[in-house]
KOLNU-240365 format. One line per field, with one value per residue (C-alpha): residue number from 1; x negated, y negated, z negated; residue in one letter. Coordinates in nm, 3 decimals. Last residue first. Layout:
! residues N
pos c(NUM:...) $
px c(X:...) $
py c(Y:...) $
pz c(Z:...) $
code c(A:...) $
END
This chain:
! residues 215
pos c(215:214:213:212:211:210:209:208:207:206:205:204:203:202:201:200:199:198:197:196:195:194:193:192:191:190:189:188:187:186:185:184:183:182:181:180:179:178:177:176:175:174:173:172:171:170:169:168:167:166:165:164:163:162:161:160:159:158:157:156:155:154:153:152:151:150:149:148:147:146:145:144:143:142:141:140:139:138:137:136:135:134:133:132:131:130:129:128:127:126:125:124:123:122:121:120:119:118:117:116:115:114:113:112:111:110:109:108:107:106:105:104:103:102:101:100:99:98:97:96:95:94:93:92:91:90:89:88:87:86:85:84:83:82:81:80:79:78:77:76:75:74:73:72:71:70:69:68:67:66:65:64:63:62:61:60:59:58:57:56:55:54:53:52:51:50:49:48:47:46:45:44:43:42:41:40:39:38:37:36:35:34:33:32:31:30:29:28:27:26:25:24:23:22:21:20:19:18:17:16:15:14:13:12:11:10:9:8:7:6:5:4:3:2:1) $
px c(5.347:5.310:5.518:5.777:5.845:6.064:6.267:6.445:6.551:6.436:6.562:6.853:6.597:6.494:6.301:6.021:5.644:5.438:5.116:5.162:4.922:5.179:5.405:5.425:5.304:5.439:5.795:6.018:6.026:5.690:5.657:5.368:5.174:5.074:4.713:4.784:4.608:4.813:5.139:5.038:4.921:5.254:5.453:5.245:5.313:5.673:5.942:5.865:5.930:5.684:5.609:5.525:5.312:4.988:5.098:5.111:5.458:5.647:5.924:5.849:5.488:5.575:5.780:5.483:5.239:5.480:5.493:5.123:4.993:4.901:5.035:5.285:5.353:5.115:5.303:5.513:5.873:6.061:6.063:6.205:6.129:6.409:6.349:6.567:6.767:7.105:7.293:7.246:7.415:7.729:7.608:7.711:7.531:7.224:7.230:7.262:6.971:6.753:6.823:6.464:6.344:5.991:6.148:6.024:6.315:6.273:6.421:6.344:6.330:6.520:6.611:6.968:6.839:6.656:6.964:7.188:6.930:6.906:7.284:7.350:7.074:7.156:7.247:7.170:7.391:7.619:7.934:7.873:7.968:7.776:7.998:7.912:7.551:7.592:7.653:7.340:7.132:7.233:7.163:6.826:6.738:6.832:6.642:6.328:6.367:6.391:6.095:5.887:6.012:5.891:5.571:5.493:5.498:5.231:5.314:5.113:5.389:5.670:5.833:5.504:5.484:5.851:5.777:5.488:5.711:5.993:5.772:5.680:5.825:5.908:5.829:5.602:5.907:6.091:5.866:5.960:6.325:6.311:6.218:6.152:6.115:6.347:6.378:6.753:6.670:6.416:6.668:6.928:6.661:6.547:6.914:6.997:6.681:6.744:7.090:6.967:6.713:6.989:6.942:7.013:6.816:6.495:6.504:6.558:6.525:6.179:6.196:6.005:6.049:5.924:5.792:5.815:5.754:6.040:6.378) $
py c(1.212:1.491:1.764:1.666:1.409:1.188:1.495:1.477:1.119:0.879:0.555:0.739:0.971:0.679:0.355:0.499:0.561:0.792:0.974:0.914:0.688:0.409:0.620:0.391:0.046:0.121:0.124:0.425:0.767:0.886:1.137:1.380:1.638:1.921:2.028:2.120:1.819:1.600:1.753:1.711:1.348:1.280:1.428:1.239:0.914:0.985:0.951:1.272:1.431:1.720:1.829:2.180:2.366:2.262:2.415:2.762:2.899:3.205:2.990:3.162:3.067:2.715:2.697:2.828:2.585:2.304:2.410:2.471:2.139:1.997:1.642:1.808:2.115:2.385:2.685:2.758:2.839:2.742:2.362:2.416:2.571:2.658:2.847:2.888:2.567:2.482:2.718:2.504:2.213:2.166:1.856:2.019:2.339:2.135:1.973:2.304:2.444:2.155:2.173:2.276:1.970:1.973:1.976:2.148:2.228:2.406:2.378:2.572:2.370:2.527:2.188:2.235:2.286:1.952:1.768:1.913:1.802:1.453:1.409:1.512:1.293:0.977:0.780:0.958:1.250:1.141:1.187:1.559:1.540:1.475:1.400:1.727:1.646:1.365:1.613:1.802:1.505:1.485:1.848:1.808:1.544:1.767:2.056:1.840:1.718:2.076:2.192:1.898:1.969:2.346:2.223:1.998:1.621:1.376:1.019:0.872:0.688:0.941:0.867:0.954:1.285:1.358:1.297:1.535:1.807:1.726:1.735:1.406:1.298:0.943:0.938:0.628:0.425:0.504:0.274:-0.022:0.078:0.044:0.260:0.137:0.428:0.463:0.841:0.817:0.524:0.751:1.019:0.773:0.620:0.962:1.044:0.720:0.725:1.075:0.991:0.677:0.884:1.118:0.998:1.232:1.387:1.180:0.992:1.310:1.625:1.660:1.796:2.051:2.047:2.354:2.431:2.733:2.660:2.455:2.527) $
pz c(0.036:0.262:0.431:0.324:0.047:0.259:0.364:0.032:0.102:-0.160:-0.328:-0.487:-0.654:-0.869:-0.885:-0.671:-0.711:-0.489:-0.555:-0.929:-1.107:-1.118:-1.363:-1.666:-1.545:-1.199:-1.332:-1.288:-1.119:-1.034:-0.746:-0.771:-0.578:-0.800:-0.878:-1.252:-1.393:-1.152:-1.294:-1.656:-1.611:-1.435:-1.720:-1.979:-1.798:-1.801:-1.518:-1.335:-1.009:-0.925:-0.563:-0.500:-0.225:-0.384:-0.728:-0.561:-0.507:-0.638:-0.770:-1.104:-1.073:-0.993:-1.314:-1.530:-1.362:-1.429:-1.798:-1.832:-1.693:-2.040:-2.077:-2.146:-2.346:-2.455:-2.597:-2.281:-2.191:-2.509:-2.442:-2.095:-1.763:-1.533:-1.209:-0.903:-0.985:-0.810:-1.024:-1.337:-1.178:-1.385:-1.572:-1.897:-1.786:-1.696:-2.044:-2.225:-2.028:-2.109:-2.492:-2.581:-2.394:-2.256:-1.915:-1.587:-1.360:-1.033:-0.692:-0.376:-0.062:0.228:0.400:0.285:-0.066:-0.049:0.082:-0.188:-0.459:-0.320:-0.287:-0.636:-0.770:-0.574:-0.880:-1.215:-1.306:-1.592:-1.393:-1.415:-1.778:-2.106:-2.420:-2.592:-2.567:-2.828:-3.113:-2.987:-3.061:-3.429:-3.461:-3.297:-3.543:-3.829:-3.697:-3.646:-4.017:-4.150:-3.957:-4.079:-4.441:-4.420:-4.284:-4.572:-4.490:-4.386:-4.326:-4.022:-3.854:-3.933:-3.595:-3.415:-3.601:-3.525:-3.153:-3.171:-3.293:-3.048:-2.732:-2.560:-2.234:-2.362:-2.732:-2.711:-2.575:-2.898:-3.108:-2.878:-2.900:-3.286:-3.576:-3.931:-4.182:-4.477:-4.428:-4.356:-4.126:-3.937:-3.884:-3.752:-3.519:-3.394:-3.302:-3.149:-2.937:-2.825:-2.729:-2.547:-2.358:-2.231:-1.885:-1.604:-1.326:-1.347:-1.678:-1.884:-1.671:-1.521:-1.176:-0.972:-0.585:-0.419:-0.068:0.142:0.509:0.639:0.784) $
code c(L:S:P:L:C:D:R:A:K:L:A:H:L:G:D:V:V:R:D:A:H:G:V:R:E:A:P:G:I:G:V:T:R:F:G:G:A:K:A:A:D:I:G:A:Q:A:D:E:F:V:V:C:R:D:P:P:L:D:L:R:G:A:V:W:V:F:L:D:P:A:P:K:Q:N:V:V:S:Y:G:D:G:I:A:S:F:L:G:T:I:Q:L:Q:Q:L:V:D:R:A:N:K:S:A:S:G:L:G:L:V:V:G:L:A:R:A:E:A:L:F:E:G:V:G:P:L:L:D:S:P:T:I:D:H:L:F:E:R:Y:Y:A:N:K:R:A:M:L:R:Q:M:E:D:E:P:L:E:R:G:K:L:V:L:E:L:S:R:R:R:P:V:G:R:L:A:E:N:D:H:R:D:F:P:I:G:L:E:Q:A:L:R:Q:W:S:R:F:H:Y:E:A:T:D:T:I:V:G:D:L:D:F:I:Y:G:I:A:D:I:M) $
END
C-alpha cells in the first residue's frame, strides 16, 4: 500500500474515444446551419465545454440565447444517439489494466470531464464503480482551462492537489491541472500536451506504479 494518492482522468481521449461521435454530431449541426465544419475545425473543440464549442462552430455568428440553447440540445441529442453503441470494448488500449493496477496499489480514482454525458459513458463502459469521485459538466461553473473541476474532484477524494495526478489529452485540460497545482500526464502528441510533466501515447504505455511517487 501507499500513502493516499489520487489519479484523476479526463474521459474522451484518455479512457475512451468518443471524439468521432462529437465530430459527427457537430458536423451534422453545422451542415444544417450551412456552416463549413471539418476535422481541422473540430480540433479546436477538444476538451472544450459545449457552450464554447457551439460558439466556435458558429465562427462568430451571434444568435439569441434561446436559439443557442436549442442548438446545444440538438447537438447533444445527435451525440446521445451514438452513445448507445458504446460497449466495454471501447475502452482505449491498456485502460482496464491501468485502472485495475492503480486500485490494487491503493490509489483512489476520480474522473474530471467537461462532458455532461460522462456518467452515461462510464455506465456504457461498465466502469462506473471504479471511481470514487466523478466530476462532469454539471459539477462546477468554470470549466477547463480553469482548475475548478479537478479541484472539485480532488476535494471529493479528500486529497490536496499535490497528492493527485491528472491524466489529460487536451491542452486546456493540462492547463487546468497545472493551474490547480496537480501533477500531470499528457496523453497524445507533444505539440498538444507537451507542457505536461510527462507525455505518453496512452495509458497502455504506462504502468500505474510509474506515476508514483513522482513523475
